[in-house]
Steps between C-alpha positions, in 0.01 A plus 500: 500500500544183288193339652294807418618486139407128479155588639455773235612266226246245623231766499586595144477135394169454683356807329610373161307180557175690563295538183464850359166625639493790252482251213745319281585813308851517361561851636423429868695177494797677341489779758478248786798308366707815463421601858603155623823516306569846645440366852731206441772730374464714811531190721809393308656842548422493872660156527812623318533797733470273807772277362738781400449729800724301743786506247476879469548551872862386485 
């Protein structure tokens, strides 16, 4: 699971490095950043669940 999360994080970073093909408009760049932040928060939450889950089985 952790390797998959690292792969996803790498994909997000790679996509951020790609220039905005729709143009350098503020709106599209802002939307893209917010989507990336949302994805990173989801990955962080998944990581936290994987860390806490074994402790909850006790």
